[in-house]
N, C-alpha and C positions, 0 to 999 in steps of 0.2 A: 684732306690736304691733297692738292693736285700735283704739285711740283716736287719731285723727289731728287735726292742727290746723294751726298757722300757719306762715307763711314766716319766714325770718330777716330779709330785707331788703325794701325797697320798690322797685318797678320804676321805670326812668327815665320810662316813659310816664306814670305817676302823678305824678311830680314835675313834668313838663312841663305837665301838665294843672292844676297848682295844687291837687292833691288830697292830696299827701303831707304831711299835717299831723300825723300821729302815727306812732309806731312800730307794729310788728305787734302785734296783740292776739289775743284768743280769741273764743269763741262768745258767746252772749248774756249769760252770767254770768262770763266769764273776766276782764273788766276789774276787776269787784268782787273776784273771787277773788284777783287779783294786787295788790289795793289801789289800783286806779285809779278815778278818778272817771268815772262814766257821763255821757254827754251830757245836758245839760239840755233838749235839743230832742227827746227820744225819744217824747213823747206824740204820738198820731196822731188824725186824723179819718178818716172813711170815705174810702177811695180814690176818686178821681174818674176813674180810668183805665178803659179798655175794650179788649178784645181786637179789637174791630171799629171802629177809629177812622174818623171822617169829618170833612172840613172843615165849618165852620159854614155852614148854608144862609142864615142871616139876615145882611143887610148890617150892617157894623160902622161906627158913627160914632165916630171917635177923639176923645178929649178933647184939646184943644190943649195943646201942651207950652209951658211958659214958657221964656224964654231962660235958658240955663245961665249961672251966674255964673262969670266968667273970673278967673283969678288969674295974670296975666303976671309972670314973674320970681319965682315962688314959691320960698320958702326950701327947700321939700322937695317932691319929686315922687315919685309912685308909679305904676309901670307895671303895669296889671292883667294877671293871668294869664288866658288864655282857652282854653276847651275847647268843642267839639273842635278839632283842629288844621285848618289850611287844607288842603283837598283830601281830607280823610278821608271814608270811607264808614262810616256808623254805624247802629246799630239804632234802632228806633222809639221807644225810651225815653230817648234821649240828649237832655238839655236843653242849651241854650246857656248856658254858665256863665262868669261873670267873677268873679275873686277879687282883692280888694284886700288883700294880705297884711299882717297886723298894722296895719290902718288902719281907723278908724271913718269913716263917711261921714255927714255931718250930714243929718238927716231933712228939713230945710227945703230942701236942695239936690237931693234925689233926683229930683223931677219934672223939673228942668232936665237932669239927667244922663240920665234915661230918654229924653228928647227927642233926645239925641245918640246913642242906641243904636237904630239903625234895622235891623229885621229884615225882609228881603224873601224871599218864598217863591214857588215855582212847583211845583204850583198854589198858589193863595192859601190860606193856612192861618192864621186868626186865633190870637193867643196873647197872653200878658201876662208882664211881668217881676214878680219877687217878691224882696224884700230880706230878708236874714237876717244876723245877727251871731253868730258862733260862734268860740270859742277865739281871740278877738282879731282875727279876719278878718271883713271884710264881703264877703258874697256877693250877687250879683244874677243870678238865673237866669231864663231865658225858656223857656216851654213852651206848647203848645196845651192846650185843655181835655182832650182825649184824646190817646192816642199819635199821633205823626206818621204820616200816611199813607205807605205804602211808596212809594219813588221821589221823594219831595219833595226839591227842591233849595232850600237855605237859604243866605242870605248875611247876615252881620252887618257893618254899616258902623258902626264905633265911632269917632266923631269926638270924642275926649276930650282931645286935647292942650290943656293949659292950663286945663281945667275944674276949678273948685275942688271939693275933696272935704271939706275941713274947714279950720279956721283955720290959715293958713300953708301948706297942702298942696294941691297940684294933681295931676291925672293927667298922665302922660307919654305922648305919642305917639298918633297916630291909627292904627287897625288895620282891615283888612278881612279877614274870614274867610269862606270858602265851603265847604260840605260837602254831601254827598248822603245821604239816608236810604235804606238798603237794604231787603231783604225784611223783612216783619213776622215776628219770631221771639219768641214769647211762651211761656215754659215755666212750668208750675205745679207746685210741689212740695207734695205732701200728706204732712205729717209723720206723720199718724195712719195712713195707708195705706202709708206708706214707698214712694212712687212719684213719679216726675217725668214729666209729660205734656208733650210737645213739640208746639206748634202753629205751623206756618209758613204764612203767607199764608192763614190761616183753616182749614187742613187739618191734622188730627192725624196726625203722622208716626210717633210711637213713644211707648210708655209704658215707662219705665225703672225697674226696682227700685233703690231707693237706701237709704242709711242716713244719718240726720241727726244733730243734736246730742243728746247724752245729757242730758235735762232733770233726771233724778234727781240728777245731780252738778252742776247749775248751768251746764251747757254747751249749753243749748238754742239752736237756730238762730233768729236773729231773724225774726219774722213780718213780712209786708207785701211791698210791691213794691220790688225792687232792680233794678239794671242791672249788666251786665258792665262792670267798670271797665277790665280789661286781660286779654288772653290771655297768660299767662306761661309756658306750656309746663311744663317740669320745674321744680319748686319744692322747696327744702329746707324741711322743716317740723320745728320744734324746740320742745319744750315750755318751754325756757328763755325763749323770747320772751314767754310769758305767766306767767312766774314759777314754773314747776313743774320741779323737778330731773328730769333724764333718768332717774335711777334710782328715781324715785317710781313707785308703782303706776299713776299716771295719766300718767307721763312718756313721751316718745317722741322719736325723731329718725329722719329718713329723707327720701328724695327721692320725689316723686309726680308723675306725668305728666299731661298734658292739663289743667293747672290754670288755671282762670279765676277771677279775683278779683271778689268782690261788694262787699266792704267794705274800708276802709282798715285796720280792726283785724284783718282776716285771715280772713274767711269766704270759702271757695272752693267751686267745683264742680270735682271732680277725680276721677281714677282712684284707687281705694283697694282694690287687690286683696287686701290682708291683712285686709279686713273682709268678704270675699266671703260668709261664712256668715250675715252680718247683713242683706244686701240684701233689701228687701221684708219683713223680719221684726222688726227692732229698730233703735233709734237709739242709736249707740254712739260718735259722734265728739265732738270739742270744739266743734262748730258748723258744720263743713263739710258739704257734700252729697257723699257718696262713692258711687261706682258702679263697675261692672266696667271694666276697661281697654278692652274692645271698645266698650262704650256711651260711655265718656268720649271715646275717639278719634273716634267718629262725631259726637257733639255738638260737640266742639271744631272739627271741620272745617266745620260748618254755621254756627257762631256768630261774632259780631263784637262789638266794643265798643258798648255802648248797647242790646244785646238785653235783654229783660225777663225777670226771674226773680221770680215771685210765690210766696211761701211761706205756706201755710195749715196748719191742723190741729194747732197746738201745744197741749199740755195746760197749760203754764205760760207763756202768751204774753208775750214782751217785744218791743215793736214795733221795726222798723227805725228808726234815727236819721233824722231829717228832713234834717239838714245836718251836715257835718263828718266823716262816716264813709262817704262815697260819695254816691250820688244817691238820696235818699229822697223826691224831689220828688213822685212820684205817689201818695204816701200822704196828701197834703194835698188836701182837697176844693177844687173849682174856686172856690167862693165864698170860702173862706179864702185861697186863692192870690191872688185879686183884692184882698182886703183888705190884702195885703202889697205891693201895687203902688201907685206914686204916680200913674200915669196910666190904669190899667185896660187894657182890651182894645185891642190894636193890630191893624190889619187884615191885616198880612202882605203888603201889596201892594208 
């Protein structure tokens, strides 16, 4: 079988992170091929990310936060899902993410809510919140202008209990979450050259021959900056998950090792030994990035949730979804990111 694609189910890690909002899908064109609606948030600005991040040298003057509107005894409460989990070590591309599932948050209340979401970092790294509504969920994500510096310790103090979200609805419960940023791991996929270059803490470790999505059949790999959502190991990949019968010429079914998920719809980086003749030569998958078992095992061992995968070189580019299909946060320019914030830059102190 030459063309590989999606898993059958979503991992528990994704569900706990509040990211499991859709079933498994295909590559860049597979949702449309299966009759699914593409995300309305897929347009992009120039990425503001950098492989050599650094904290801002300029002092930050924070905009004062108004008092949050409280709603004691609310008829309905919503407990936000928060990622990453308390105590996790994550990659430099991992945002702080809160998801209010199937709940709109009134825009006039957002500044007060941001004032209740205090992010403290060591060393001090300024950043900002950004609001988004996708698929009925309201998301508010926090990230710096550039990737987190390796080794940063981050604590979110979310004092949201009783804070009004909308008419008749309040947030449930205060939460404190602390996590650590690990080594900088930024891998660049060049679809034109069919190679993946791994840079760890600024040093190039390996260039890996790969095969990406087959754009001639509408299965191109999404371009832009993504992050590793989960390390799932061995994953069953089944063309039925994207509406293609297994006995179709483009059908497939099988288990693939060292699989790391990049999108909710099912783009992975994984071992694809049955595509060995294509590595470095042609793109033949349904959107995944396939490589030899040896290279996939090596990469899997070095990687963690939140590591950065940047995809370039598409001949028929379809950008990574900004929200609702994983973390496309870094595809938004810093200026546009700030425009989606109620309070602007926070000092991180």
